[in-house]
C-alpha positions as CSV (number, residue, x, y, z in Angstrom):
1,M,108.6,105.8,120.0
2,K,111.5,105.8,117.6
3,V,112.3,109.0,115.8
4,S,113.2,109.5,112.1
5,R,114.5,112.3,110.1
6,R,112.3,111.2,107.3
7,T,109.3,113.4,108.1
8,S,106.3,112.5,105.8
9,Y,103.0,114.0,104.9
10,M,100.0,112.5,103.2
11,I,96.7,114.1,104.1
12,S,94.5,112.0,101.7
13,G,95.2,108.3,101.0
14,W,92.0,108.0,98.9
15,I,93.6,107.2,95.5
16,E,91.5,107.6,92.4
17,T,92.2,107.6,88.6
18,A,91.5,110.2,86.0
19,H,91.9,109.9,82.3
20,L,93.5,113.0,80.8
21,T,92.2,113.4,77.2
22,A,93.6,116.0,74.8
23,G,94.3,119.3,76.6
24,D,93.6,117.8,80.1
25,G,97.3,117.5,81.0
26,G,99.5,120.4,82.1
27,T,101.2,121.5,85.3
28,A,100.2,120.2,88.7
29,C,101.3,122.0,91.8
30,L,101.4,121.6,95.6
31,T,102.5,124.0,98.3
32,I,103.2,122.5,101.7
33,G,104.9,123.5,104.9
34,C,107.4,121.6,107.1
35,P,107.8,122.4,110.8
36,D,111.6,122.0,110.8
37,D,114.6,122.9,108.6
38,F,115.0,120.3,105.8
39,Y,117.8,119.5,103.5
40,A,116.3,117.1,100.9
41,V,112.9,116.1,99.6
42,R,111.5,112.8,98.3
43,L,108.2,112.1,96.6
44,G,105.9,109.1,96.3
45,F,103.6,108.6,93.4
46,P,100.7,106.2,93.5
47,N,99.1,103.9,90.9
48,I,95.9,101.9,91.2
49,S,95.7,101.2,87.4
50,S,97.2,98.2,85.7
51,Q,98.9,100.6,83.3
52,A,101.9,102.8,84.1
53,W,101.6,106.6,83.9
54,R,104.2,109.2,83.7
55,L,105.3,112.8,84.6
56,S,107.6,114.5,82.0
57,K,109.4,116.4,84.7
58,V,109.0,117.3,88.4
59,I,110.7,120.2,90.2
60,G,110.7,121.7,93.6
61,C,112.0,124.8,95.4
62,A,112.1,126.2,98.9
63,A,110.4,129.5,99.6
64,D,109.7,131.7,102.6
65,S,106.0,132.5,101.9
66,F,103.1,130.1,101.4
67,N,101.3,132.5,99.0
68,D,103.9,132.9,96.3
69,F,103.2,129.7,94.4
70,V,102.7,131.5,91.0
71,R,106.0,133.3,91.2
72,P,108.2,133.0,94.3
73,S,109.3,136.3,95.7
74,T,112.6,134.9,96.8
75,D,115.4,133.7,94.6
76,C,113.9,130.3,94.1
77,K,116.2,127.6,92.8
78,W,114.1,124.9,91.2
79,I,115.6,121.4,91.5
80,P,114.5,118.4,89.4
81,F,113.4,115.1,91.0
82,K,114.8,111.9,89.6
83,Q,113.2,108.4,89.7
84,G,114.6,106.2,92.4
85,K,115.8,102.7,91.7
86,S,113.2,100.0,92.6
87,G,114.2,97.8,95.5
88,S,117.2,99.9,96.6
89,E,117.7,102.6,99.2
90,P,117.0,106.1,98.0
91,T,120.1,108.2,97.3
92,L,120.8,111.9,97.4
93,N,120.9,112.9,93.7
94,V,123.3,115.8,93.8
95,D,124.5,115.6,90.2
96,G,121.1,115.4,88.4
97,A,121.9,112.0,86.9
98,G,119.0,110.2,85.2
99,T,116.2,111.3,82.9
100,D,113.6,113.9,83.9
101,E,110.7,111.6,83.2
102,I,109.2,109.7,86.1
103,V,107.4,106.5,85.2
104,V,104.8,105.4,87.9
105,G,104.7,101.7,87.7
106,P,101.4,99.7,87.4
107,R,99.4,98.0,90.2
108,L,100.3,94.3,90.0
109,N,97.9,92.9,92.6
110,P,94.4,92.2,91.1
111,D,92.7,93.8,94.1
112,T,91.9,97.3,92.8
113,T,92.1,98.8,96.3
114,D,95.9,98.1,96.5
115,V,98.3,100.9,95.6
116,A,101.6,100.5,93.8
117,W,104.0,103.3,94.9
118,T,106.9,104.7,92.9
119,W,109.4,106.8,94.7
120,T,112.0,109.4,93.7
121,D,115.5,109.8,95.0
122,W,116.1,112.5,97.5
123,A,116.4,115.9,95.7
124,P,118.9,118.2,97.3
125,I,116.4,121.0,98.2
126,A,117.3,122.9,101.4
127,S,114.7,124.9,103.2
128,G,114.8,128.7,103.2
129,P,114.0,131.1,106.0
130,A,110.9,130.2,108.0
131,S,107.7,131.9,106.9
132,A,107.1,135.1,108.8
133,N,103.4,134.2,109.1
134,D,103.6,130.8,110.8
135,G,107.2,129.7,111.2
136,L,106.9,126.8,108.7
137,R,109.5,126.1,106.0
138,V,107.7,126.2,102.7
139,L,108.1,123.9,99.7
140,F,106.7,124.5,96.2
141,L,106.3,121.5,93.9
142,R,105.4,121.4,90.2
143,G,105.0,118.5,87.8
144,L,104.4,118.4,84.1
145,V,101.8,115.7,83.4
146,P,101.2,114.8,79.7
147,S,97.7,114.4,78.3
148,G,96.4,111.1,76.8
149,Q,97.0,108.8,79.8
150,T,95.2,107.6,82.9
151,I,96.9,108.9,86.1
152,S,96.4,108.2,89.8
153,Y,96.0,110.9,92.4
154,A,94.9,111.6,95.9
155,A,91.3,112.9,96.1
156,G,90.5,116.1,97.9
157,Q,91.2,119.7,97.0
158,M,91.1,120.8,100.6
159,R,89.8,124.3,99.7
160,A,87.6,124.6,102.8
161,V,90.7,124.0,104.9
162,L,92.6,127.0,103.7
163,G,92.6,129.7,106.4
164,N,90.3,127.6,108.5
165,T,92.2,127.6,111.8
166,A,89.3,125.7,113.6
167,V,90.2,122.8,111.4
168,N,93.8,123.1,110.2
169,N,95.3,124.7,113.3
170,G,97.3,127.0,111.0
171,F,98.8,124.2,108.9
172,E,98.2,125.2,105.3
173,T,98.5,123.2,102.1
174,F,97.6,124.4,98.6
175,I,96.7,122.1,95.7
176,G,96.3,123.5,92.2
177,G,97.6,123.6,88.7
178,I,97.1,124.7,85.1
179,K,95.7,122.3,82.5
180,F,95.4,122.8,78.7
181,D,98.9,121.3,78.3
182,F,100.4,124.5,79.8
183,D,104.0,123.9,80.8
184,R,105.1,125.9,83.8
185,V,107.9,123.4,84.7
186,N,110.2,124.1,81.8
187,D,108.8,127.6,81.2
188,L,109.1,129.4,84.5
189,I,108.8,132.9,83.0
190,S,105.3,132.9,81.8
191,E,102.5,133.0,84.4
192,E,98.8,132.9,84.7
193,P,96.6,134.7,87.3
194,R,96.3,133.1,90.7
195,L,92.7,132.3,90.1
196,A,93.7,130.1,87.1
197,W,95.8,127.9,89.4
198,L,92.7,127.5,91.6
199,E,90.2,126.8,88.9
200,N,92.1,124.9,86.2
201,Q,93.8,122.2,88.1
202,L,94.2,118.8,86.4
203,V,92.3,116.7,88.9
204,T,90.1,117.3,92.0
205,G,93.0,116.4,94.3
206,S,96.8,116.1,94.5
207,V,99.2,114.5,92.0
208,F,101.7,114.6,94.9
209,P,100.1,112.5,97.7
210,I,103.3,111.8,99.7
211,V,106.0,114.4,100.4
212,Q,108.9,113.4,102.6
213,F,111.4,115.9,104.1
214,L,114.8,115.0,105.4
215,T,114.7,117.2,108.5
216,R,117.5,118.4,110.7
217,S,115.9,117.0,113.8
218,G,114.5,113.6,114.3
219,G,110.7,113.6,114.2
220,L,107.6,111.5,114.8
221,T,105.5,110.6,111.8
222,G,102.2,108.8,112.3
223,L,100.8,106.2,109.9
224,V,97.0,105.9,110.0
225,V,95.2,102.9,108.5
226,G,91.6,102.0,108.5
227,D,88.3,102.9,106.9
228,S,86.0,106.0,106.8
229,H,86.2,106.4,110.6
230,Q,89.9,106.9,110.5
231,Q,89.9,108.7,107.1
232,G,87.7,111.5,108.5
233,T,84.4,111.0,106.6
234,S,81.8,113.6,107.7
235,T,84.5,116.1,108.7
236,T,85.4,119.3,106.7
237,E,86.7,118.2,103.3
238,Q,86.4,114.5,104.5
239,F,90.1,114.2,105.4
240,T,90.5,116.4,108.4
241,G,90.0,113.5,110.9
242,F,91.3,113.2,114.4
243,A,94.9,112.4,113.4
244,Y,95.2,115.4,111.2
245,R,93.8,117.6,113.9
246,A,96.1,116.2,116.6
247,V,99.3,116.5,114.5
248,T,98.6,120.0,113.3
249,K,97.7,121.1,116.9
250,A,100.7,119.5,118.6
251,M,103.3,120.5,116.0
252,W,103.3,124.2,117.1
253,N,104.5,123.2,120.6
254,H,107.7,121.7,119.0
255,L,108.2,123.9,116.0
256,G,111.9,123.7,114.9
257,S,112.7,121.0,117.4
258,I,110.6,117.8,116.9
259,P,108.8,117.8,113.5
260,L,105.5,115.9,113.5
261,G,104.4,114.2,110.3
262,L,101.3,112.3,109.2
263,V,100.5,109.8,106.5
264,N,96.8,109.1,106.5
265,A,96.3,105.9,104.4
266,A,92.8,105.3,105.7
267,V,90.1,105.1,103.1
268,G,86.3,104.8,103.4
269,G,85.0,101.4,102.4
270,L,88.2,99.4,103.0
271,T,87.9,96.1,104.8
272,S,90.4,95.3,107.5
273,A,92.4,93.0,105.1
274,Q,92.7,95.9,102.6
275,S,93.5,98.4,105.3
276,F,96.4,96.4,106.7
277,R,97.7,95.8,103.2
278,R,97.9,99.6,102.9
279,M,100.0,99.6,106.0
280,L,102.4,97.0,104.5
281,E,102.7,99.0,101.3
282,L,104.0,102.1,103.2
283,I,105.5,101.2,106.5
284,D,109.1,100.6,105.3
285,E,109.1,103.7,103.1
286,V,107.5,106.0,105.6
287,Q,109.4,104.7,108.6
288,P,106.7,105.9,111.1
289,A,107.2,106.3,114.8
290,Y,103.7,105.0,115.4
291,A,100.8,103.4,113.5
292,I,97.2,104.0,114.4
293,L,95.4,100.7,113.9
294,P,91.6,100.1,113.7
295,G,90.0,97.8,116.3
296,W,86.7,97.4,114.4
297,S,85.1,97.8,110.9
298,Y,81.6,97.5,109.6
299,N,83.0,96.7,106.2
300,D,84.2,93.2,107.0
301,E,81.6,90.6,106.0
302,V,81.4,86.8,106.3
303,N,78.5,84.7,104.9
304,G,76.5,87.8,104.2
305,V,76.8,89.1,107.8
306,R,78.6,92.4,108.2
307,A,80.7,92.9,111.3
308,G,79.5,89.6,112.8
309,R,81.4,87.4,115.2
310,T,83.3,85.5,112.6
311,A,84.3,88.6,110.7
312,M,85.4,90.3,113.9
313,E,87.5,87.4,115.0
314,Q,89.2,87.5,111.7
315,L,89.7,91.2,112.0
316,F,91.2,90.8,115.5
317,A,93.7,88.2,114.1
318,R,94.7,90.6,111.4
319,L,95.1,93.3,114.0
320,L,97.5,91.1,116.0
321,M,99.5,90.4,112.9
322,A,99.7,94.1,112.1
323,I,100.9,94.8,115.7
324,E,103.6,92.1,115.3
325,H,104.6,93.6,112.0
326,C,104.9,97.1,113.6
327,E,106.8,95.9,116.7
328,A,109.3,94.0,114.5
329,R,110.2,97.4,112.8
330,G,110.3,99.4,116.0
331,V,107.0,101.1,115.2
332,Q,104.6,101.8,118.1
333,P,101.1,100.4,117.5
334,V,98.3,102.6,118.7
335,I,95.1,100.6,118.8
336,L,91.7,102.2,118.6
337,T,88.7,100.6,120.4
338,P,85.6,100.2,118.2
339,F,83.9,103.3,116.8
340,P,80.1,103.4,117.2
341,R,77.7,103.1,114.3
342,D,74.1,103.9,113.5
343,A,71.3,101.9,115.2
344,D,70.0,100.4,112.0
345,S,73.4,98.8,111.3
346,M,74.1,97.6,114.9
347,G,71.7,94.6,115.5
348,P,72.5,91.9,118.1
349,E,74.8,90.1,115.6
350,Q,77.0,93.2,115.4
351,T,76.7,94.6,118.9
352,E,77.9,91.4,120.7
353,P,81.2,91.1,118.8
354,W,81.6,94.9,118.9
355,R,81.6,94.8,122.7
356,W,83.8,91.7,122.7
357,L,86.4,93.5,120.6
358,R,86.5,96.4,122.9
359,S,86.9,94.1,125.9
360,E,89.8,92.3,124.2
361,I,91.6,95.6,123.3
362,L,91.2,97.0,126.8
363,E,92.7,93.8,128.1
364,M,95.7,94.4,125.8
365,A,95.9,97.9,127.3
366,R,96.0,96.5,130.8
367,R,98.9,94.4,129.7
368,G,100.9,97.4,128.4
369,A,99.5,98.1,124.8
370,T,98.9,101.7,123.8
371,V,95.2,102.1,123.3
372,I,92.9,105.0,122.6
373,D,89.4,104.3,123.8
374,A,87.3,105.7,121.0
375,T,84.3,103.8,122.3
376,A,84.2,105.6,125.7
377,L,84.6,109.0,124.1
378,L,82.1,108.7,121.2
379,G,79.7,106.0,122.3
380,Q,76.3,106.3,123.8
381,P,76.3,104.9,127.4
382,S,73.8,102.1,128.3
383,L,73.1,99.7,131.1
384,E,75.5,97.3,129.4
385,G,78.2,99.8,129.0
386,F,77.7,101.2,125.6
387,D,74.9,100.5,123.1
388,A,77.2,100.7,120.0
389,T,75.7,104.0,118.7
390,Y,77.0,107.5,118.9
391,R,76.5,110.3,121.3
392,S,74.3,112.8,119.6
393,D,76.8,115.7,120.0
394,F,79.6,113.9,118.2
395,T,77.9,112.8,114.9
396,T,75.7,114.2,112.2
397,D,75.1,111.2,110.0
398,Q,75.0,108.6,112.9
399,M,77.6,106.5,111.1
400,H,80.8,108.6,111.6
401,P,82.2,111.2,114.0
402,D,81.7,114.7,112.8
403,D,84.1,117.7,113.3
404,A,83.3,117.8,117.0
405,G,83.8,114.1,117.4
406,H,87.1,114.0,115.6
407,S,88.4,117.1,117.5
408,A,87.6,115.4,120.8
409,L,89.3,112.2,119.7
410,G,92.2,114.2,118.4
411,D,92.8,115.7,121.8
412,L,93.4,112.2,123.2
413,L,96.1,111.7,120.5
414,V,97.6,115.1,121.3
415,T,98.0,114.0,124.9
416,L,99.9,110.9,123.8
417,L,102.1,112.8,121.4
418,E,102.9,115.5,124.1
419,A,103.9,112.8,126.5
420,V,106.3,111.3,124.0
421,C,107.7,114.7,122.9
422,R,108.4,115.8,126.5
423,T,110.2,112.6,127.3
424,P,113.9,113.6,128.2
425,G,116.2,113.1,125.2
426,R,113.5,113.6,122.5
427,G,114.2,117.2,121.8
428,N,117.1,116.7,119.4
429,P,117.9,113.0,119.0
């Protein structure tokens, strides 16, 4: 796998809109950790609306404690972010040139599942000392969002993840903010109680979906595409799927040497065509080391038949095109065999192509492709191999893996990541 010093994080790729009426705007915030020293930060803002939206000003600072987002205990130097030039390589904006306002461009494609991304330049924010609690380098972000507009954000507050080491493996992220048009970007002196930042956030999710760190060491960022199975539906907070669990588990073995990142662009309900377009929207900006690609979806439908033979043949063709696209960019495709589904959904018209897809993907593995066999781990064995439904201990809704299922699948990805990280020469490329 190729390494990149552009280490990226997006826990939730489920982009939604919210209309901010009078008093609904204010200050959005995000606190996140990076497993290596960083020297610049870049942000990506989404839009699924046909109208642009804006942030009056966005600032960031490095800190040495995750819990000091109201008022950093260290001498925090807040640095403004500036909008990058569309179609050009991002620059390191050391002189603060450009206006403070960031305008997030509209979605141009008529498909409302597509996302238009607007990126900042690199802001010269250098990490401080590692947190004494966990060794992560901490970043605080704040953005002033005006009322009277429709904004796009990443769904998910992730409250149940905080302090939940069974899920987050010690990797914390805090999403919050102060609405009522309170400005805690230009006014850094005034402050509200910590509880206010928890309860008065602008939206039920993050205004800062993608954060990129320019890290000292080359790292491995994974890009995940797909539907609810890859997103993490039925897990804690709906976004702590197998990839999240794998990356947060493996990162501690390589803290300060090989940063591991994750961009989860999978969203429940997406078809394979929509999922792979999400990959195309992000792959050049994220520069991932590997992309996790779905080998089946119940959301594809042809002539009223969901997940039938024709739909799955078309999905397989799109999968091959996505693999080709990854390989042309030096990105390692990691292909998942089909996930199981509930018995009511998997009739003969669905089960036959489901088994056919797994056979085709396993043949690709025999020819050298990197494959994770989700079927064998999660599926219920039968006389014909697997009956296309779940093992009872890995699902609660019969349609998706639960926390236990995603943890087990994540362990397979951990094994793959560890093999790459321990390859000679990967330690400090």
